[in-house]
N, C-alpha and C positions, 0 to 999 in steps of 0.2 A: 478541844481547846476552844471550839465557837463555842460551848456552851458554857465556859468560864468567863470567857470575854462578853459574852451577851450578858451574863450575869453580873460582871461588872458593872458594865455600863448602866442594867439597871437598877444597880446602888448608889448611882451616882445623882447627886441633886439636880433637880429639874432647873433647867436655865428659862428665863423670864427675861420680855423687853419693854423698856421704858424708855421711849424715844429712839435716842441714839446709843443707849449703854444696855448690854446685858448683864444680867445677875443670877446670882443665886441666893437660896434663904436658907438663915440656920436660928436657930433659937435665939439668938441677940440681935438680929436682924438682918441685912442685905450686905451682900460680899458681891461687887462689882468686877465682874469677868473679861468684860470686853467694851472697848470704845469703839464705835463704830464710825468714826471721822471719815469713812470712805464710803458713806450712805450720800446718795445724789443731792444734791442742791445745797451739800453743808458745808460751808466754810468755816473752820473754827476761828474766834474773834480774839481780839490781843488777849484778852485774859479769858481763860477758860477756867470755869467753875464747877469742879465735880458735884454733883447734887448731894444735898446731903441726907435727902431721901430717895429712894427707888421704889416704885410699888406700894407706894405709902409706909414703906418700912425704913427706920432708921441705916444709914450707911456706916458700918462697922469695918469693914477690911476691903481691900481692894487685892484680887488674886493675882496668880502667876502670869508675869505677860501682857496685863490689863491694859497698859498704857506705851505701848510700842507704837512708835509711828514710823516705821521702816519705810512706807510704802506712800508717805505724805511729800508733797511737792517742798523741795530743798529750800525753797526759796519761802517759805512759811513759818513764821516764829509766833513765840506765845509765851503768855506766863499760865502754869498749871498752879491751882488753888486746891491744895486737898481741903475737904470741909471738915469743922471740928465736929467729932463725933465720932471720928474714924478712930479705933483704935491700932489697928494693924495693917503690917503689908506685906506680902510674899515675898518669896522669891523670885528676882529678877522683874520684877512690878514694873520696873522702868527701864528694861531692855530697847536699846536702840530708840529709847525716846528722842530722837535728836533733834526735835524741834522746841522743845521747850528750854527757853533760855534765862526761865526762874521758876523755881518750885518752892512753894510755900506750904509747910506744913502745920499741923494745928498742936493745940496745946494736949490734945488728947491724945494724939499718937504717943503709943508705949512700946511699939513693935517694930524695929527697921532692921530686915536682916544683914547682914554683911553680901556685896556682891550683887546687891539689885541696882548698881548704877552704870552697869556696862553699856559703854559709848553714849554717856550722858557726858554732855557739859555745859551744864546750867548751874547759876548760883543757886546756894539755897537758903530761905529762911525759915527759921523755924519760930514758932509763935510765943511771945512772952508767955512766962507759965507753964509751958513744959516741963516736966520733973525729972525727964531723962536724956534729954537730946538738946545740946545747945551747939551754935556754930561761933567759930573762934579763928576771927581774920579769914573766911574761907572756908575752912576746916570743919568737917561736919563729925560731932564727937558723940560717943554713946556714952554717957556718964556714970550709967551703972555698972558698965564694964571697963571701964577708961580704954576705949576702941576707937582709933580713927574709921570712918567709914567711908570717908569720900574726901576727896580734894576738888573744890571747883578750879574754875580755868586762872581766877583771881589769885591763887594761891601759888602757881608757878613757880620754882626757886625759892620758894620763902620755906625756912626752917620749920621742921615737924613741929607741933605744938607737944607738950609734957603729955604721954599717955603712956599707956603700959601694954597694949598691942596695935600693931599694923594690921586692919582688917582685910580680907578677900577683895580683890581692886580696887582697892583704896588709892592708887597715887597714879591711876590712869591720866587725871589732867595736871598732874603734879611736873613729871618731869617733861624736859623742853630740851631739844637740842640732843640729835642722835651723835653721841659719843661724846657731847661737851660738858655735862654735867659732872659736877663733885655730889655723890650722894652719901650724906652724910647722916645716918640713924641718930639718934642722940640719947644720953645716958637715960635710964629708965625704962626704955623698951624692953620687955622681956620677950616676946612673941611676935613673930612674923608669919602671917596666914598665907595658905594657898593663893598664889596668883596675885599678892599685896605687889610685887615688881612681876611685869610681864612686857615680851617682847620688846625691849629696848636696849639700849648699850650706853652706857655711862662710861666716864673719863676716869673717875674711881669710884668707889665703896668702902664707906667705915662701919663696922660694926661696933655695937659699945657692949661693955663688959656686962653690962645687966641683962645681955639676951640669953633667955633659957630655952628656948624653940623656935627651930626654923622651920615650918610644915610642908610636907612634898609639894614640891611644885611652886615655890614660895618666888622664885625666882625664875620659873619658868620662861627658856628664851629668851633670857635677859642677859648681857656681857658686859664685863668691861675691856675696854681697849686699850 
């Protein structure tokens, strides 16, 4: 077993450092793997701009859990800017990124996985010209798949936009008032992803006739009183 684990480690890409950022290299460019905000003497500015290049290579992706701010002081807040040139985000890239109050996405971004905004309560801005994603009244939507990916705090209680799918974890900021909210999923929604609704109680729940698929754990720890 040790030999297998050691072989896996040898096959992992080497990690490099550029200032307070760690990254790996691919044929396309650099991938951010860690933002070392805990470095002695570093305090995040009001606007955190992720570099467009790391180690002289263009930044093309941001890896798993790379922007987690779980250990950052709760009184610190900032606007987070993902630079032009970044094409994809990994799963859980913003896991517990509590301190960001606004996140800017570039026009170059073409891959945002479902469920990568766990414990995030930022408003989202997508650059004009992005071919795949847009924000409608605080709702982040994948236009290619007609999927609701994220609900900003400003969406609380507003009607869902016209989408085909409610993505994993997408309602975290939308539901309010324990047991006080009437949840109405509009006609046109065909799929509800795993953990789309999680750990909450509603006053009522209305499902549309258009619904075709409810994935496992879509309503995990969710109830109607």
